[in-house]
C-alpha positions as CSV (number, residue, x, y, z in Angstrom):
1,M,0.0,0.0,0.0
2,S,1.4,3.4,-1.0
3,R,1.2,5.8,2.0
4,F,3.6,8.7,2.1
5,I,4.2,11.9,4.0
6,V,5.4,14.8,1.7
7,T,7.6,17.3,3.5
8,G,10.1,19.9,2.4
9,T,13.5,21.4,3.2
10,D,11.8,24.8,3.6
11,T,8.5,26.6,2.9
12,D,7.3,27.7,-0.6
13,I,9.4,25.2,-2.5
14,G,6.6,23.5,-4.3
15,K,5.8,20.6,-2.1
16,T,2.0,21.2,-2.3
17,V,2.2,20.9,-6.1
18,F,4.3,17.8,-5.7
19,A,1.8,16.3,-3.2
20,A,-1.0,17.0,-5.7
21,A,0.9,15.3,-8.5
22,L,1.8,12.3,-6.2
23,A,-1.8,11.9,-4.9
24,G,-3.2,12.1,-8.4
25,A,-0.7,9.5,-9.7
26,L,-1.5,7.1,-6.9
27,G,-5.3,7.8,-6.9
28,A,-4.8,8.5,-3.2
29,H,-6.6,10.3,-0.5
30,Y,-4.9,13.6,0.4
31,W,-4.7,15.0,3.9
32,K,-3.1,18.3,5.1
33,P,-3.5,17.8,8.9
34,V,-2.5,21.4,9.9
35,Q,-3.2,24.3,7.5
36,A,-1.8,27.6,8.5
37,G,-2.8,30.4,6.2
38,L,-5.8,30.7,3.9
39,D,-5.1,33.6,1.5
40,P,-5.9,33.1,-1.3
41,E,-6.6,29.5,-0.5
42,G,-5.4,26.5,1.6
43,D,-3.3,23.7,0.3
44,K,-6.3,21.4,0.2
45,E,-8.0,23.6,-2.4
46,T,-4.8,23.8,-4.5
47,V,-4.6,20.0,-4.4
48,A,-8.2,19.7,-5.4
49,R,-7.5,21.8,-8.5
50,L,-4.3,20.2,-9.5
51,S,-4.6,16.5,-8.6
52,G,-7.5,15.4,-10.7
53,L,-8.9,13.6,-7.7
54,P,-12.6,13.5,-6.9
55,A,-13.6,15.7,-4.0
56,S,-14.2,12.7,-1.8
57,R,-10.5,12.0,-1.7
58,I,-9.5,15.5,-0.4
59,L,-9.8,15.1,3.3
60,P,-10.6,18.0,5.7
61,E,-7.8,19.3,7.9
62,A,-7.7,18.6,11.6
63,Y,-6.7,22.2,12.1
64,R,-7.5,25.0,9.7
65,L,-5.8,28.2,10.9
66,T,-6.1,31.6,9.3
67,T,-2.6,33.0,9.9
68,P,0.2,32.3,7.5
69,A,2.8,31.3,10.1
70,S,4.4,28.4,11.8
71,P,1.6,26.2,13.1
72,H,2.4,26.8,16.7
73,L,2.2,30.5,16.2
74,A,-0.8,30.4,13.9
75,A,-2.6,28.3,16.5
76,R,-1.7,30.7,19.3
77,I,-3.0,33.7,17.3
78,D,-6.2,31.8,16.5
79,G,-6.7,30.8,20.1
80,V,-6.3,27.1,19.3
81,E,-4.3,24.3,21.0
82,I,-2.9,21.7,18.6
83,R,-3.0,18.4,20.3
84,L,-1.4,15.1,19.2
85,D,-4.6,13.1,20.1
86,R,-6.5,15.1,17.4
87,L,-4.0,14.0,14.7
88,P,-4.5,10.3,14.2
89,L,-4.0,8.9,10.7
90,P,-7.2,9.0,8.6
91,D,-9.1,5.8,8.4
92,V,-9.2,5.4,4.7
93,E,-8.8,2.6,2.2
94,G,-5.8,2.5,-0.2
95,P,-3.1,5.0,-0.9
96,L,-2.7,8.1,1.3
97,V,-0.6,11.3,0.8
98,I,-0.1,13.5,3.9
99,E,1.4,16.9,3.5
100,G,3.4,18.5,6.3
101,A,3.6,22.2,7.0
102,G,6.9,24.0,6.2
103,G,10.1,22.1,6.8
104,V,10.8,19.1,9.0
105,L,11.7,21.0,12.1
106,V,8.8,23.5,12.0
107,P,7.0,23.5,15.4
108,V,3.5,22.1,15.4
109,S,3.1,23.1,19.0
110,E,5.2,24.3,21.9
111,T,6.4,20.7,22.4
112,L,6.1,19.0,19.0
113,L,8.0,19.3,15.8
114,M,6.8,18.2,12.4
115,A,9.5,15.5,12.3
116,D,8.3,14.2,15.7
117,L,4.8,13.9,14.2
118,F,6.2,12.0,11.2
119,A,7.9,9.6,13.6
120,H,4.7,9.2,15.6
121,W,2.8,8.2,12.4
122,S,5.6,5.7,11.3
123,L,5.1,6.4,7.6
124,P,7.8,6.9,5.0
125,V,8.6,10.4,4.0
126,I,9.4,11.9,0.6
127,L,11.5,15.0,1.0
128,C,11.1,17.8,-1.5
129,A,14.0,20.1,-2.1
130,R,14.9,23.1,-4.2
131,T,17.6,22.5,-6.9
132,G,19.3,25.9,-6.4
133,L,21.9,27.5,-4.1
134,G,21.6,26.5,-0.5
135,T,19.8,23.2,-1.1
136,I,22.7,21.0,-0.2
137,N,22.9,22.3,3.4
138,H,19.1,22.4,3.8
139,S,18.6,19.0,2.4
140,L,21.3,17.2,4.4
141,L,20.2,18.8,7.6
142,S,16.6,17.7,6.9
143,I,17.7,14.2,6.1
144,E,19.7,14.1,9.4
145,A,16.8,15.4,11.5
146,L,14.5,12.8,10.0
147,R,16.9,9.9,10.4
148,N,17.7,10.9,14.0
149,R,14.0,10.3,14.8
150,G,13.9,7.0,13.1
151,V,11.8,8.3,10.2
152,T,12.1,6.2,7.0
153,I,13.0,8.4,4.0
154,A,11.5,7.0,0.8
155,G,13.5,9.4,-1.3
156,I,14.2,13.0,-2.3
157,A,12.4,14.8,-5.1
158,F,13.9,18.0,-6.5
159,I,11.8,20.9,-7.7
160,G,13.0,23.6,-10.0
161,D,15.5,24.0,-12.9
162,A,18.0,21.3,-13.5
163,H,21.2,21.3,-11.4
164,E,22.9,18.1,-12.0
165,E,25.6,18.4,-9.3
166,N,23.1,19.3,-6.5
167,E,20.8,16.5,-7.7
168,R,23.8,14.1,-7.6
169,I,25.6,15.0,-4.4
170,I,22.6,15.2,-2.0
171,P,21.3,11.7,-2.5
172,E,24.9,10.4,-2.4
173,L,25.9,12.1,0.8
174,G,22.5,11.7,2.3
175,R,22.3,8.0,1.3
176,V,18.7,8.4,0.0
177,A,17.0,7.5,-3.2
178,R,16.9,10.1,-5.9
179,L,13.3,10.2,-7.2
180,G,13.8,12.7,-9.9
181,R,12.9,16.3,-10.6
182,L,9.7,18.2,-11.1
183,P,10.4,21.3,-13.2
184,R,8.8,24.7,-12.7
185,L,5.9,24.8,-15.2
186,P,4.9,27.9,-17.2
187,V,1.3,26.7,-17.0
188,V,0.3,24.6,-14.0
189,D,-2.9,22.6,-14.3
190,A,-3.9,19.0,-13.7
191,A,-2.9,17.9,-17.2
192,T,0.5,19.6,-17.4
193,L,1.4,18.6,-13.8
194,A,0.5,15.0,-14.4
195,S,2.6,14.9,-17.5
196,A,5.6,16.5,-15.9
197,F,5.3,14.1,-12.9
198,R,5.2,11.1,-15.1
199,S,8.2,12.3,-17.1
200,G,10.4,13.4,-14.2
201,I,9.5,11.4,-11.1
202,T,10.0,7.7,-10.3
203,L,7.8,6.5,-7.5
204,P,9.6,4.7,-4.7
């Protein structure tokens, strides 16, 4: 059964677009457990537009917060307490794609980091990384943080323009599978995204 967590080395690197493509390719259910920021839309709405999945496969968030900030801060501003007991894995049949918020060490609450949540769920993680300058450091730190918590890394997927050296050295030094690269697309819709994903990404 294909069940993956999609996370990133940073925010705004394209992991929601990647998660949409992955969920569409697998015919999976998609779940963003903690959404922080709703302007102009949440990630659930983006995935609904880009994945080609029926609405029944886009699951509601456990927490839907209005402020675009780290989940722990967005929750504080919204007067909400994020609790681990409200974040069980969805009870769904078949493939499942879960999207984290921000990077792997983003705080979910005052006591819980995203990577800790991934370890709690015991599902393999796909790490999305930029191709450009700075990605080696961010990627290797993210891999180390996940591994230190016993999280299985299914592989790393690059997003952006081709950079052969960065795409080579990170999987080698990090000892992770290289899943390929999803390019930045001039027009992003369900059809162009699915085509680029099929061409550029090898599923673990």
